[in-house]
C-alpha positions in Angstrom: 25.9 -13.3 1.3 22.7 -15.5 1.4 19.4 -13.4 1.7 17.4 -13.8 4.9 13.8 -15.0 4.3 11.5 -12.6 6.3 8.3 -13.7 7.9 5.4 -11.4 8.1 1.7 -12.2 9.2 0.1 -9.7 7.0 2.5 -9.4 4.0 3.0 -12.9 3.4 -0.5 -13.4 2.8 -1.0 -10.4 0.6 -0.3 -10.0 -3.1 3.0 -8.4 -4.4 3.8 -7.2 -8.0 6.9 -9.1 -9.0 7.7 -8.4 -12.7 6.2 -6.9 -16.0 3.8 -9.6 -17.6 5.6 -8.7 -20.8 8.8 -10.1 -19.3 7.5 -13.4 -18.7 7.5 -15.3 -22.0 8.8 -18.8 -23.1 11.4 -18.3 -20.2 11.2 -18.8 -16.5 12.0 -15.5 -14.6 13.6 -15.4 -11.0 12.5 -13.1 -8.5 12.8 -12.3 -4.6 9.9 -11.7 -2.1 10.6 -11.2 1.4 14.0 -12.9 1.0 12.4 -15.9 -0.6 13.5 -16.7 -4.3 10.4 -17.4 -6.5 10.6 -18.8 -10.1 7.8 -17.5 -12.4 6.8 -19.3 -15.6 4.1 -19.3 -18.2 2.1 -22.2 -19.6 -0.9 -22.6 -21.7 -2.8 -22.5 -18.4 -1.6 -19.3 -17.3 1.1 -17.9 -15.2 2.6 -19.9 -11.9 4.7 -19.3 -9.4 7.2 -22.0 -7.4 10.1 -21.7 -4.6 13.0 -21.1 -7.0 14.6 -24.3 -5.7 14.8 -27.9 -7.0 14.6 -30.2 -4.0 17.0 -32.5 -5.4 20.5 -30.6 -5.2 19.5 -27.0 -4.5 19.5 -25.5 -8.0 17.5 -22.8 -9.1 14.8 -23.5 -11.3 14.7 -20.0 -12.7 18.1 -21.0 -14.6 16.4 -23.7 -16.4 13.5 -23.7 -19.2 9.7 -24.5 -19.8 8.9 -27.6 -21.6 5.4 -29.4 -21.7 3.8 -27.1 -19.2 6.7 -27.9 -16.5 9.7 -26.0 -15.5 12.7 -28.0 -15.9 15.9 -27.7 -13.4 19.1 -27.2 -15.5 21.2 -29.3 -13.2 19.5 -32.8 -13.6 16.5 -32.1 -15.9 13.8 -32.7 -13.2 10.5 -31.2 -14.3 7.9 -29.5 -12.0 4.4 -28.8 -13.0 2.6 -25.8 -11.7 1.5 -27.3 -8.5 5.1 -27.9 -7.6 4.8 -31.7 -8.3 8.0 -33.2 -9.9 6.6 -35.2 -12.8 9.7 -36.4 -14.6 13.2 -37.7 -13.4 15.2 -38.3 -16.6 17.9 -40.5 -14.9 15.1 -42.9 -13.5 13.8 -45.8 -15.1 10.6 -45.3 -16.8 7.6 -46.5 -14.8 9.2 -46.3 -11.3 7.6 -44.1 -9.0 8.9 -40.7 -8.5 9.5 -40.2 -4.6 6.8 -38.2 -3.0 9.2 -35.9 -1.5 9.9 -34.8 -5.1 8.3 -31.3 -4.8 8.9 -27.5 -5.1 6.6 -25.2 -2.9 3.6 -23.7 -5.1 2.5 -20.0 -4.6 -0.6 -18.3 -5.9 0.1 -16.3 -8.9 -2.0 -13.8 -11.0 -1.6 -11.9 -14.0 -3.4 -8.3 -13.9 -2.7 -4.6 -14.8 0.2 -5.8 -16.9 2.1 -7.2 -14.0 2.6 -10.7 -12.4 1.6 -10.8 -8.8 2.6 -13.6 -6.3 1.1 -14.3 -2.8 3.6 -16.6 -0.6 0.9 -17.5 2.1 -2.8 -17.7 1.7 -4.4 -14.7 0.0 -8.0 -13.8 1.1 -9.3 -12.9 -2.5 -7.7 -12.0 -6.0 -5.6 -8.9 -6.4 -7.8 -6.0 -5.9 -9.7 -4.6 -8.9 -9.8 -1.0 -10.1 -11.7 -0.2 -13.0 -9.6 2.8 -14.0 -6.6 0.5 -14.3 -8.0 -2.2 -15.9 -10.2 -0.5 -18.6 -8.0 0.1 -21.6 -10.2 3.5 -22.5 -8.4 5.1 -19.7 -5.1 4.1 -21.4 -3.2 2.8 -18.3 0.4 3.1 -18.6 2.9 1.0 -16.6 5.8 2.8 -15.0 9.0 1.1 -13.2 9.5 -1.2 -11.6 12.2 1.2 -9.8 14.6 -0.7 -7.3 14.9 1.4 -4.2 17.4 0.6 -1.6 15.1 1.4 1.4 12.2 -0.4 3.1 9.0 -0.6 1.3 7.2 1.0 4.2 9.2 4.3 3.5 7.9 4.2 0.0 4.5 4.2 0.7 4.7 6.6 3.9 6.1 8.8 1.3 3.1 8.1 -0.9 0.8 9.3 1.8 2.9 12.7 2.3 1.9 16.1 0.6 4.3 18.5 2.4 7.1 17.1 0.3 5.7 18.1 -3.1 6.8 21.6 -2.6 10.2 20.6 -2.3 11.2 17.5 -3.5 9.2 18.0 -6.8 9.6 21.9 -6.7 8.5 23.4 -9.9 6.7 20.0 -10.9 4.2 19.0 -8.7 4.4 21.8 -6.1 6.0 25.0 -5.3 7.3 26.7 -1.8 5.2 29.7 -2.2 2.2 27.2 -1.9 3.5 25.1 0.8 0.8 25.6 3.4 -1.6 22.7 3.7 -5.4 22.6 4.5 -6.7 20.8 7.2 -6.5 17.2 6.6 -9.2 14.3 7.7 -8.1 10.7 7.7 -11.3 8.2 7.1 -10.4 4.8 8.2 -12.5 1.8 7.1 -12.0 -2.0 7.4 -9.6 -2.5 4.7 -8.1 1.1 3.9 -7.5 4.4 5.0 -8.0 7.5 2.8 -8.0 11.3 2.5 -9.7 13.3 0.0 -10.6 16.8 -1.6 -7.0 18.0 -0.9 -6.1 21.1 -3.2 -2.5 21.2 -4.4 -1.1 23.9 -6.6 1.0 22.5 -9.4 3.2 25.1 -11.3 3.3 22.8 -14.5 -0.3 21.4 -15.6 0.1 17.8 -16.8 0.5 16.9 -20.6 -2.5 17.1 -22.2 -4.2 19.4 -20.0 -6.1 22.8 -21.8 -4.3 24.6 -18.9 -1.5 26.8 -20.5 0.2 27.4 -16.8 -0.2 25.7 -13.5 -3.4 24.6 -12.0 -4.8 23.6 -8.7 -5.6 19.9 -8.4 -7.8 18.3 -5.9 -6.2 15.1 -4.7 -7.7 11.9 -3.2 -5.3 9.1 -1.5 -5.8 5.7 -0.4 -3.8 3.1 1.3 -5.7 -0.2 0.4 -3.1 -2.7 1.4 -0.1 -2.2 3.8 2.1 -1.8 0.7 -0.1 -0.5 -1.8 -2.2 2.7 -2.7 -3.7 4.7 -5.5 -4.6 8.2 -5.8 -6.6 10.3 -8.3 -5.9 14.3 -9.1 -8.7 16.3 -10.7 -8.7 19.3 -12.4 -12.2 20.8 -10.9 -12.8 23.1 -14.0 -13.0 20.4 -16.4 -13.0 17.0 -14.8 -9.5 16.1 -16.2 -8.4 13.2 -13.9 -5.0 11.5 -13.8 -5.1 8.3 -11.5 -2.2 6.4 -10.0 -1.7 3.1 -8.5 1.7 2.2 -6.7 2.9 -1.4 -5.2 6.0 -1.5 -3.3 7.4 -5.0 -3.1 9.6 -5.9 -0.2 12.7 -7.7 -1.7 14.4 -7.4 1.7 13.7 -5.5 5.0 15.6 -2.4 3.5 15.1 -2.8 -0.2 12.0 -3.1 -2.5 10.9 -2.8 -6.1 8.2 -0.3 -7.0 5.5 -0.7 -9.8 2.9 1.8 -10.9 0.4 2.3 -13.3 -1.0 5.6 -14.6 -4.2 6.4 -16.0 -6.1 9.3 -17.7 -9.3 10.3 -18.9 -7.9 13.1 -21.0 -5.1 14.1 -23.5 -5.5 10.9 -25.7 -3.6 12.5 -28.5 -0.7 13.1 -26.4 2.3 10.5 -26.7 2.0 8.1 -23.5 5.8 8.5 -23.2 5.4 12.1 -21.8 3.5 10.5 -19.0 5.7 7.6 -18.3 8.9 10.1 -18.5 7.2 12.4 -16.2 6.7 9.7 -13.6 10.2 8.3 -13.8 11.5 11.9 -13.1 9.0 12.3 -10.2 9.9 8.8 -8.6 13.7 9.5 -9.1 13.2 12.5 -7.1 11.3 10.6 -4.4 13.9 7.6 -4.2 16.8 9.8 -4.0 15.3 11.3 -0.6 13.9 8.2 0.7 17.3 6.2 0.3 18.8 8.6 2.8 16.4 8.3 5.6 17.2 7.1 9.1 16.3 4.9 10.5 16.1 2.8 7.5 12.9 1.0 8.9 9.9 2.8 9.5 9.4 3.6 13.3 5.9 2.6 14.5 6.6 4.3 17.8 5.3 7.7 17.1 7.7 9.2 19.8 10.6 7.9 17.7 10.4 11.0 15.2 8.9 14.1 15.5 5.5 14.2 14.0 3.8 17.6 13.0 -0.1 17.9 12.5 0.3 17.9 8.7 1.5 14.3 9.0 -1.8 13.1 9.9 -2.1 10.8 7.0 1.4 9.2 7.4 1.0 8.8 11.3 -2.3 7.1 10.8 -0.5 4.8 7.9 1.9 3.9 11.0 -0.9 3.3 13.4 -2.7 0.9 10.9 0.6 -0.8 10.1 1.0 -1.5 14.0 -2.9 -2.6 14.2 -2.4 -5.0 11.5 0.7 -6.4 12.9 3.2 -5.6 10.0 6.6 -6.7 10.9 8.8 -6.3 7.7 10.1 -2.7 7.2 9.1 -1.4 10.8 10.8 -0.7 13.8 
């Protein structure tokens, strides 16, 4: 069954992580964003993205190969450059003009934080820069991508939620005996919403911590794009901080791929795999619940589900999506 191309005035003009940069080598890679098949390929000039469709007979360019700075269709060998122009039709006599319609739709493409990012529309700028995920001295680690059979909006709303830590992540990120939450204030700015100074008791301190038992971490969470957010959690006794960036890429209305980066300013002698494994476990716990939620699409009508005062950040997120005009993944 063919995937439906989704249209969204916000998400089409935003950046979405599509694959690990390490996966994009000398061969093209096919991915899907908002129901659109996209081919990624790397040349000496950088990374590029085109609609994954040869205009000639509809073959997938991602099934072809890269040659002389172009991606080659596997069916008849038509070659497309990074701007989507067909620059070679092998069956056509040399010197003959290539038809002007022989083009593939190009998309904006960037490499950052170890991921390949794509925008299907008109981005207002580059992929946002955060020093803690770009500076190697913080040892940024890539986690995922995780495939989730749920709307990307549900994943990001889960990111905004604190009350589930004590149950979904019991004995890892929280404990039922410490379920009561403090008063939370949401701060809204032009391009983001965030909360800060939220104390959460964690029964097991992170790898590399100088604590033998659990400790109370001070959280800051921010949603800076419709489907992207970041957090920091700091041990106030010593300043040890862990940062996490999350980006949920909408494959379809009810399916997404989640990309994360984890950085830290401590425990550099600890095996990086400890941090990655911990994140794998935590997100698997999240996904098992998120994939069961009904309705599958996030309701923007605040009367559709029962909201409690502790849901203030997730309610603010829903309102913000509505104000921006996000359509995909919402109801």
